[in-house]
N, C-alpha and C positions, 0 to 999 in steps of 0.2 A: 313327503307323505301327505295325503289329503286329509282334510279335517274329518275327525271321527264323528259318526252318527250317535255315539254314546250308547251303543247296544251293550246291555249287561248280560243277557243270556237269551237263548231260545227257550221260552217257557212252555210252549205247547203247540199242538196241531189241532186244527179244526177239520174233521174228517166228515165229508158229505156222503151220506149213504141213503140207499133206498129202503133198506130193512135194518132198523136199529136193534131189533130183538135178538137176532143171531149174533150181532156184534157185541151186544151186552154180555152174552154167554161167553164169547171169546175172551173178553177183557177180564171179567170177574172170575170165571171158573178155570180158565186156562193160564192167564197171565197174572192172576192174583192182584189185579187192580181193585181199588175201592171205588164204588159208585158214590161220588161225593156230592153231586148236585144235579138238579133238574131245572130247566127253564121255567120261569113263572108264566102265568096266564097272560099278564101284561106284556111280557117279552114276546110271547108267541103271537099275540095280536098285533104288536107293533112291527115285528120283523117278518112275520109269515114263516117262521121256522120254529122247530122244537129241538132242544138240545139236552143231552145227558153227558155229564162230565165225570171222567175217571182219572184217578191219580194213583201212582204207586207209592204208598206210604207218604212220607214227608219229603220225598225227593223231587227233583226238578223234572218230572216227566208227567205231563198232563195231556189228556186227549179229550176233546169235545166231539161227541158223535152227534151230527146235526142232520135232520131231515126237513124237507120242505112241507109247509102246510098251505101254501098259497102260491099263486103265480108271481113272478118277478122278484122273488126273494133271492138272496145271494146263493142259497142252496139250489133253488130252482134253476137259476142261471147256469150254475155249474153242471147240474145233473141232466139238463137238456142237451148239453154239449158232450159230456163225458160219462163213463161209468163211475161207480163209487171211487172216491179218491180224496187226496188232501187238497182242500179248497183254500186254506189259509195257514200260513206259518205266523206264529205270534211271538214277537220279540219284546222283551222288557227293555226300556230305555231310561236313561237318567233324566233327560229333559225333553219332553215331547215337542216343545216350541223350537228348540234347537234342531232336533231331528227333522221336523217338517221344513224349517228354513233351508237347511243344507240340501235336502232332497229336491225341493222345488228349484233351488239355484242350479242344480245339476241336471234338471230336465225330467225329474220323476213326474208321474201322473197320479196324483191323489184321486181317489174315487169318492172321498167324503171329506168334510171338514173335521177339525178336532172336536170331539164330543167330550164334555166334562160332566161327570157324575159325582156328587158329594153325598155320602150317606154313612151312617154308623161311625162317624168320626174319621172317615177316610175319603180320599179323592182318587178317582179313576179317570184317566184321560187317554183318548185313543183316536187313531185315524188309520186308514189303509191306502195302499197304492197298488196299481196294476203292475204286472211283472211279465217277463217273457216265459214264465213257467206255465204255459198253457193258460187256463182260466184261473189259476191260483193267485191269491192276493198275499201281500206281506202286510201284516197288521202290527203297528207299534203301540205299546202301552206304557204309560207312566203310572206307577203305583205309589201313593203316599198314604201309608197306613191302611191300605185297602187289601183285604185278604180274600174276598170272594173271587172265584175264577173270572166272572164278568158281571156287570150290572144286570139284574133280572135273573140271576141264578139263585134258586132257593137251595140252601145247604141242607143236606141230609145228615141229621145228628146221629151219633153213635155208630158210624160206619166202622166196620172191622176190616183191617188190612195189615198184614204183617210184612208186605213187600218181601216175601220169603226168597225171591230170586236175587235180591240185592241190586235192583235197578238204581242207577245214580243220576244220569242225565242223558240228554241227546248228544251223541258223539258227533254226528254229521247227518246231513240230508243229501240224498243222491237223486239227480234228475236226468232224464233222457230227452234229447233234442234231435230232430231230423238234421239240423245243422246248428251248432252251438256258438258260432263266432259272435253273432249278435248278442246272445245271452251273456257271454263272457265280457263283452264290451260294456254291456249294461251293468253287470256286477262291478266292474272296475271303475267306470266313470260316473255311474249314478249312486251305487251303494258304497263306493270307496273301498272295495275289497282288493286284496292282493293275491297274486298267484302263489300257490303253495306247493303243488305236486302235480305230476302228470305221467301218463303212460299211453302207449299205443301198441296194439298187437292184433293178431288174427288167429282164431282157433285152428284154422286149416294149416297153420305153420307146422303142426306136429304130424300132419298127414297130407303131403302135397297132392295126393291122388283125389282128395275130396273135391266135390263139386259145389259144396255149400259150407257155410260156417258163420261164426260171429266175429266180425271185426269191429274194433272200437278205437276211438281216441277219447281219453279221459283227462280232464283238467280240474284240479281242486282249487277253489278260491276260499279265502278266509278273511275274517276280521281279526287282526292281531290283538286287539284289546280284549275282546270277549272270548276269543278262540272259537267262535262259531264257524263251522266249515261247511262248504257246499261242494260235493263231487258232481261233475257234469260230464255226460257221455254223449257221443254221436256215433253213428255207424261209420264203418270204414270199408272202402272197396277191397277186393273185387266183388264180394257177395253182399252188396249194400242192402238190398231188400230182404235178404234172408238173415241178416244180423238180428240178434235178439233185441238190440236197441230199436231197430226199425219195426220189429214185431210189437214191441211195447207201444211205440207211437201209434201203430195201427189199432191195437187193442184199446188204447186210451183215447183214441180219436183225437190225437194231437199230442204235442209236447206236454211233459208234466213230471211230477215228483214220483220217482220209482220206488224209493224206500227210505225209511228212517232208521238210523243205527242207534240203538239204546245201549249204553255202557253198563256193565255189571262189575262187581268187585271180584267175583270168582265164577268163571264161566262153567266149570265142570259140574258142580252141584246144581247150578241154575239150569243147564241143559238136561241133566238127569231128571230134575223135577218137572220141567216143562214137557218132556217126552212122556212122563208118567201121567201128566194132566191131559195129554192128547194133542199137544202142539205138534204140527207137522213141519218138518224141515226139508229143504232141498237135499237130495241124496248126493253123496260124494263117492266117486269111483274108488274101488280098492287100490287101483294103480297109483292114485295120489299118495297113499300111505306107503306103498312099496318103494317109491322113490323119495320119500320124505327125508330120510337121513342124508342122502346125497345132496338134496336141494338145500337143506339147512347148512350143510358144510360149505357149499358153494356160496351161500349168501353171507357167510361169516358168523353164523350163530353156532357157537361151540357147545352150548349147554342149555337145556330147557328143564324146567321143574316137573313137567307133566310126563306121564307114561305115554309112549307112542301107541301102545295097545289101547289105552283108555281113549285117546283122541280118535283112533280108528273106530272103536266101538260106538262112540257118540257122533262120529262124522264131523268133528270140529276141525276147522282149518287153522293153520299156523303160518305166519310169515314174519319176516324181519330183515334187517340189513346190518346188524352189528352184534358183537359178542354179548350174549345175555339180554339183548334188546329185541323184543318181538311182540307180536300181538296174536290173539286167538279170536276167531270169529266163526259165526254160523248164520245161515240165512233161512228164514221161514219160507214156506210156500206162499205164493201170492194169493190174494183173496179169490180170484177167479178159479184157481186150481183147488183152493180149500173148499169152496162151496159148489164147485162144478157149475158155475154160472158166470158167463162173460160179463154181465152187468155188475158183478161184484168187484170188477176192476183188477188191474195188474199190480196194485200196490202191495208191498210186503215189508216186514221188519227184519233187520239184522241185529244180532246180539254180539257185542264186542267187548273184549277185555284187553286193555293195553298194559303191557309189561315193559315199559320203557320205549317201545317203538312208536313213532309219531306218524308213520306212513299210513297207507290205505290198502295193505295187502296186495301189492302189485303182483307178487308171485301167486296169489290166489285168484286173481281175476280170471285166468283161463279156466281154472276148475269151476268157478262160479258160473261162468258163461256156458261151459259145456253142460253143467247141471241144469241150467235154465233151458238150454236147447233140448235136452232130453225130456224135461217136463213138458215143454211146448209140443214136442213130437207125440208124447203120450196123450196129451189133451187134444190132439188133432189141429193145433194152431199153426204148425208148419209141416 
């Protein structure tokens, strides 16, 4: 086993956007996130960026919406290459010096030196590295009694947020690559991650007369200590260019982060509430639920607590591989489809509840991919 980077958790995403106002409405009014902070004038002048920070209650789900205010900022660099998307993943680590030492020894490419900020009785230390995830960076942060999201973030007092949907943490991050072999090698040999799970299939398997479809190979990598997981996909022949993975790469203008999965304690009331608030999810075909009892039996799941009719009405997916061990998940529309604007980007969120199963919904991949295909057809992207 390779030396650990000392990752404690995935603490947040930095989401680079052209229009922060509509995103503000999405997080606050639809997802019940609290708007907890804004970038200070000094921060904006020094970085060329402006940021708004959102958090779901006191849980470990933080999003920074960042726009560019000047040329050559990190946000400008990302947005000149890609539509809106996740430009940074932020990892809290135990010892920043150790993390940098190990990464450099393994051939990582830091894009900045360690920065140390001491204020209000706490210390914040950080640096970032380049990655194979398109133009996205990995940022590492050591916090010693430091509670602000980042230096230069002015906290908004008396923010109200109930986290009424019960978000708890980021379950995993999923990325799409035109070819993922080099990314997997980087994750293994530079990040020190281990292989955790994998699957490959083609949607045309269910109808051999089809002349197009989504094929993929997917490999999940993880950090065993922090349990941080990365699902990684690439297209698979014969319909390589019509695969929704390939479509994502085209829409994103390169490889990148496709979605972030947020865990909840109870998915049914969460989805009910989000639908009532106007959150749009990818549709699931009725046939999926027609064959659900048979598929559950074949996978070894003999009993579930949820009503099949309720799952059908809410279009929640279910999968697993053992007796009473399963997961429930649902996928939101991507931003491009939500705002009917390609520059809003193909990124989206997944909501997931794990009930003993540690997999990734292999049985649901086909349903997800077919739903994405249908949405792309409706949007005229394929």
